[in-house]
N, C-alpha and C positions, 0 to 999 in steps of 0.2 A: 503494500499499499504506499501511499506518496505520504510524507511527513512534512508538518511544518519546519520552516526554521528554528533552530533551538532559540533562538530570543521570544518567538513567539507563544512558544509552547509556556517558554518560563514566564511571559508576561499573562498569559492564560492561568497559570498555577498559582501568581500571586493575587491574581483578579478573585479567581474563587477562594482563596485562603480569606481572605477579607469577606467573602460572601457569605460564607458559610457557618459563621461563629455560633458556638450555642446545639448545633444541628448535627453537626461530625467533628471526629476529633481532626487534629492540624493534619497528620498524615493522611487521612480520609480525604480531608476537602483539597488536600495538595493532588491526591489520588485524580479524583473526578473533575478538577478543574483540566491537569492535562491531559484525562481521555478526552475529555471536551476537545482541547486544544487538535488532538489528531483524529476527532470526529467519531469518538465513541461513546458520548455521551449522550443521555437524551436529549431535551428540545434545545439545547445549548448550540452547540456545534462551534463555538468561538466565531462566529459571525465575523463579529466585528474586527478582528484582527487583521482578517485577508485584505493583502494587494490591492489595492484599488486604483493604480494609477492610469494613464490614458494609455490605448496600445491602438496599433493599426487595425483597421478593419478586414474582416478579408475581402480579398476580391470579389468585386459584384455585388457588395451591400454598402450601402448609406443609412446614417442615422439620424434622427432627430433627435435632441438631448432636450432633456427638461423640461417635455410637453407640459402645462399645466393643466390640473384637472379640478382645483378648489384653488382655495386664498392660501393655503399652512403653507409652510416651507416642505414639508417632506411630500407634499402631494404632487408629486412630481412623475414623469416615467421620460422613458427613453425608447423610442419605437426605429425599429431597425427593419429597411425594408430591401427589396432585390434592386440593383439600379438601374436595371431594365423596366419600363414598363410592365405594368401587371394589371390583371381585371380579376376581378372575383376571387383574390386571395384567402385563404382560411388563415387563422392568426391563432399565436398562442398567449398568452394573456400569463405573465410568468410573476410570481409574489415572492420574493428574498424569506429566508430565515433569520434567526437569531433571537432568539427565546424572547420574541414581542417586546424587545428594545434596542438590539443593536441590527446590526446589516444596512446592505445598500443594493441598491435596481444595478450597480454597474460592479459587481463583486465578479471576478471572472470564473468563480467558480460557478457564479447563476446562469452568466451569460455565453462564455465564449465557443463551449462545445456546442451548445444549444443554435445560436446562431448562423457559425460556420457549417451545420451540418442542416438545419430546416432553412433559411433564407436563401438557401441556394436553389434548393426545390421548389420555391416560389412561396413558400410563407410569409408574414410578415409575424415578428415575434416581438412584443412590447414586454418589458420589464418594468414595475413599481414599484415606490416607496409607499410608505405610508405611517401614517403620524404613531409615531412610537410611544411605547410606556415611560414615563408615567404619563406625557401629556394625553395619553389614548389608552383606553383597557380593549381588550382583544374583541370586544361587540363594537367598539368604534374603529376601531382597526378594519374590521369587518365593512363596516360601512365608506369606509377609506375604497377599499378592492372594489365594493361594489360604485361606488363614483366613479373611478378610473375605466371601469368596462365602459359605464354609460358613455364617459366622452369617447372611450375610442370605437366605441359602435356608434355613434354619431359622426365619426369621421371617417368612419370604415371607407365608403363611396370616395373619396376625394384621396385616399392613401391607396386605392386600386384593393382594398379588401372587399370581403362579403360577411355584411352585419350579422349572419347568420348561420358562419362556419367559425364559430370563437371555441376555443378549447382553455380551460382555464388552468394553471397549475403553481403549484407552491412547495417550497422545501423547507421541512420542519416547523417553524411558528407558520410561513407562509402555507405551509400543508393543510395545518388546521384551520386555515382561514379560507380557501378553497375549498375545502371539506365542507366547513359549516355552510357557506355559501348554498353549496351544491347539494347540500343534502334539504335543503328547505328554501329554495329559491325566491318564495314568494316577496319576502321584503324586499331584495335585490330587484325585482318586477317593478316593483312599486316604487323605485327610486328614478324608474324609466328605462331601465336594462330590457334587454330581447331575450329570449330565452337562446344558453348557450349549448353546445351539444355536450359535454360532459365534462371529466376534470382528471388532474392525474396530480395525487398527491406524494408528495416524495418524504417518506420515512416521517411521518408524524407519530406521535405516541400518546395521542390527548385525542381522539376519536372519543372516548368515554370518560370526560371532563372530571363528572365526580367520583367516576372510578377510581380515577387518579389523585383526587383530594381526598378521597377516603383512606387511603392506606400511607404507604412510607414512599416520600417524593424528595425531590430535591427543591430549595429553596425557590428556584427561578419561577417555579411554579405559583407558589404563591405570590410573588408580587405581579405574575398576570393574572391570576383569579381570585384572589383574596378569600373571604373567609364565611362569604351567602353562596348556602346549598341552592338559592334560586339562580345567583348568577351563575353557579357550575351551570347550570341546569341550561340555560340560554345561551350559552356560548361552547357548547357541548354536543357536536355535529351527529352523534347517535343520539341523542334526546333530541335532536332539533329534525331528526330526520322522518321524513313524511312520505305519503304515494306517491307526491307530484316531485321527487330528489329525479336530477337526472344524473346518467350513467358516472361510475367513478373507479378509478385503478388505484390501487393502494399499492405503493413500492414501499417494500419493507428492509428494513437489515436482520439479518438471522444474528449478527453479531451483537443485538442488542435484546435484552431478556422482554423488555416492554413493548416495542414498536410491532411486530408479529401477532404477539397476541389480542393488542387494541384493533389492528387493522382487520382481524378476521371476526370478532365481536359485530364489529361495524358491518362485516359481510354478512354475520347470520342474522342480523336484527334488516338489513336491506332486503333479504330473501322474504322475510316475512310479508312484506309491504310490496313481493313484487319489484322491487328496484334494482336494478344492473348493477353489483359492487363485485368488484375483480380485487386478490391479492396477488402480488407478486413478490414472493420473498428473494433476496439477493443476498449472498454471500461477499456484501462491498459494506463497507465503513460507513457510518452517517454522514460525510462531506462524499465518501466517494460516488455516494449514489445520486446527488447532484452533480458533482464535477465531472463526473465519468458519460452520464448521460449526454448524447449526443456523438462518443465515440463508436466509431464503426465494431460492435460489437453485438452479442446476443441479447445483452440485457438492452440496449438501444433497441432492437428489431423488435423485442417485446413488447415493450412500450410503445412503438411504431404500430403494432400489431392492433392494440387497445384503440388509439386513434386511429387509424385506419377504418375501424369497423365499426366510427362515429356517424362517418357521411362518405358518401362515393368522392366528391370532392377531392375532399384530406386524403382518401384511400390514392387518387391519381396524383395527388403531386406527392405524396410519399415515393410512390413508382416510378417518377420522373428522374430522368437523370439533372444530376447537381449543372446548375450554368453558374461560368465564372462572370 
């Protein structure tokens, strides 16, 4: 697996040691934080320590940076488009992770391999920020993501996209947010969004927030979800799941104790409602599930098989030859 540079791992360990007083021993705190830096922990994943410096775009890709979908500083998105003119392109709306309090739309693990893979095949790839803790809780963050979706759909035709061919995707905390919206689309549709095709949730361990909070858990969950059981249910994809939910693929790391059980629990509840939910287990770290998606691999092709099953236009784009 790919390791962070040593100085970033050390920084993660120091931050973790400060964040866990009273909950774990000092040695356990450092261990959890170090594992977070290596992408093995629960929702944290050390997203905030990643290199986010500008880099060259792949050939045949152009980008619109910091497109605003609201007035707040974090309500911005980057839109990656084919350099050539396209019409009716499918869209992937990507939501970064970072324990609901860190992360950025420009992180390389969020963007690079996905843009290189899919924009070259005619997709439009949108990576969005959202207001972070403590300024906004996960319920408000989900509203931000819905607001971003509304903006992109409203500009779809101008950008050469099809407003009805949207797939939501998120990693870690971002996976929780897109799962929450996809499990119960009504609130987002009331914001003015059009229905989307489905979602890909990359390694969330928070499908059942009530279960997470009732058991032994890392302090990062307390920061995100607080102490109110009613709030836990409101931001729990499993508890908000309805028969109107859209299809969802839950990718989970078998290297973690919590992610796959949570994903399978959601899958079982969805089946009872006649909702399509699929779990894709991967022997990859939390970070690798995000960063390696888009590389030419069996993992990427399995995700693409789900995406292609959602709509013929998406399938056709996935089968097309990359264009520089």
